[in-house]
N, C-alpha and C positions, 0 to 999 in steps of 0.2 A: 569666510572662504575656509575650507578644512586644511588644517596644517599636517594632519597626519594621512597622507595620500598613499595608499598600498596599491601595488600592481596586482593584477588579474591573478598572477601566479601566487604571489603571496595570499591575496584571497582565497584561492583555489585550495592551498595548503593548509589555511586556516578551518576552512570546512571540511575537509578531509580528517581532522582532528576529533571532530566531533563525533559523540557515540552513535548518532541515528539510529538511536532506539525507539523513541516516542513514537512514531508515525506505525512503524511495524507492529509494535505491541498495540496500537489502537486496531490497526488491521486485524491482527489476530483475535482480539475480543470480539469486534464486529463480526469476522467470520464464524467464530464460535457460538456465538449469539443465533446465527442464520443456522448453524448444524443443529444445535440444540432444538430450535423451533421447528427446523426440518425432521426431527427424531419423532416430536411430540405434539405438534400442531398441524392442522390441515394444510395443503399447500396454498390455498387461498390465504391463510393468514401469513403463512411464511414469507409468501409475495411481498407482503407489506413490512414483514420484519426485515428482509433483505434491501430493500428500499432504505428505508430508516437507518438500520445498522451501517450498510456500507456509504451510505450518504452523511454519517455521521463522524467518519474516520478521521476527518482534518479536525474537526472540534474535538473530538476523543484526545488527538495527538496532541493537541495545543495543553490541554490538561495534564497530561501524561508528560509533557516535556518538561513541566515544573518539578515532577517527582524524580525524573532521570536526569535532572541538572542541566538540561538543553535550552529549556524556557524560551521558547521561540518567539515570545511576546516581550522578552527583556528589552526594554527600551535604552538600557545603559551600554549594552554590545555595540561594536562598531559596524556600521553597515557592512553588509558582505553581499557580493553582486551573486554569490551561489545560493546563498539563502533565498535571495529572490527567485532564481531560476528554479530551484528547488518547489517554491510555492506554484509556479507557473505549471510545473509538471504536474502539480495535485490539482490545480485548477483544470488542466487537461483530461485528466480523470474523472473530474466531475463533468465536463461536456459530453463526454462520451455516453452519458446516459441519454444523449438524443438519437444514439444509434440504438441502444438497448431497449428504449420505449417502444417505439414502432414495431419491433420484432416482438417483445412482449406481448404487445396487443394482439397480433396475430397467432402468437404461440406462448403461453403465458410459461412455459417449463424452457425456453428460450432464455429466460433470466440469469440464471446460474452460470450459463456459459457466455453471454455478451458481458455483463458485470464483472465475470470473474477473470475474463482475459482482458477486456479493455482497460480496466482499471489497474491492471499488472503491468501494463507497458509503461508505466511511469517509471519504472525500475531502471529500463535500458539507458535512459540519461544520467542516472546516478552511478552507475559503474562508470561512465567518463569521468564525473565530476569527481569521484573519489579514487580513480585509479585502481579500481579493484572490480573482479569477477562477480561478485556477490550479486550485482542487479541484473547481469546477464543471465547467471544462474536461475533468479527466481523468476524472470520474464518467460525464458524459455521452458523450465519445468512445468510452471504454472500453466503456460499455454498449451503444452503438450497434455498436459494431465487433465486439464480442465475438457479440452476437446476429447481426449479419449475415453473420459469417464461419460459425457454426455452422451457418445455412442453406445458405450458398453452397458449402461445401465440407466437407460431410459426411464424407468419406474421409480427411481431412487436420486433423481439429477438434485433433487434440494437437500440431499443429506449427502452422498459422495463426493459432490463437488466443494461443498464447503469444508468438509472432512480434509480433502485433499488440500486446498489453500491454507487449513489451520496446519497442517504439517508442514506444509512449505513455507510460511511464516516461522514456526518453531526454528526448523533448520537455519532459516535466514537470521533470524536474531541472534542463535549460536555464532554462525559465521560473524555477524558484526560485532559480537561483544568479543570474539577471540581476535578480529582485527584490530580493535583499539587497546587490546592488551599488549599486542605485539608491537606496539607504538609506531605505526605504518612506517 
């Protein structure tokens, strides 16, 4: 029986103290790879780069978390319900490929639209968990930007959309970094 039982509010406050940088850095790297592929490689290759890179964000984040001091796999940290909730939101983002893949089969240029928007939705619950607007900002700006760019630049969907997501990640990382400097 666990002797150190923490309330949900205490666990939420602990989670809010986290840097929360590993996963967005992983997302930034993944979408940067897609952007570079879109610039220099064919769309047929970039499709597979997009699948592989975005599907690897969770795993890349696990590795980066060791470098940022977050260490998602640290077995010595006390269990936190909100860590588990965050991983569920990441799993939800992976499951949205079930929506993206059928649209991709019909129109392969839909991939940056569907993956770009659907995987960005996991940021909404994060805003509630950390009591900060950054997740709402990320989800809304990402959704509006991806949708607008998909219509505005149909011939450059594999370049313009990943670039926008990279820029949004950079802004988000700056906001998150400043949030932790302000000591919530």
